[in-house]
N, C-alpha and C positions, 0 to 999 in steps of 0.2 A: 290366425289370419294375418298376413303381412299388410302393413300400412303402405301407402303409396311410395314413400321414400325407401322403405325396405325392399319393396318390389322392384323399384328402379335400379337400386344397386345390385340386387340379386340378378337382374337381367344383364346389366352392364358388365358384371364380373362373371357371367355364366360361361364364357368361352364360345357361345353360339353367335356367329356373325350376324345372323338375321335378327336375333334378339337385341344385340348391341346396336345395330343400325336402326331398329325400330325405336329404341329408347333415345338414341342420339337425335333422331329426327323429331322427337317430341320436345326438344329443348330450343329455346330462343338463343340468339347469339351471345348474350351475357351469361346465360346458364352454361353454354358450351365452354366458355373461357374458364369458369369456375370448375366444372367437372373435369375438363382436360388437365387443369393444373393439379387437381387432386389425384388423378390417375398417374400423372407424371411423378408426383411425390411417392405414391404407393408403389410404383414400378421399380423404384430404386431403394426403397426403404428396407432396412434390416430389422425393423420392429414388427413386421408382419410375417406370416407363414409364407413359405416358398410358393405355395399354390395361389395365394392371394397376389403376390407380386407378379407371378406369371399371368394370372387372369387380367391384371391391370395392363401388362404389356400387350396382351392379345387385344384388349379393348382399344388401346392406343393405336395398334396397327389398323384396326377396322375404322376408327374415326379419322385417322390421318389419310386413309385411302378415300375417304368421303369428301375430300376437298374439292 
């Protein structure tokens, strides 16, 4: 069974716009800054699998459209 943090990241990196929006909406403004920063680093990192960086890019597209 996934813990809350694992579930959050699973949803954020799922590629599913609705799931990403739902998880993003659950964050306060400080948490959003931290999560967005992590996604930005993940999106350009060469230390992760291509699928993970692409998932981070998708999540960023969704959250940036939510401004």
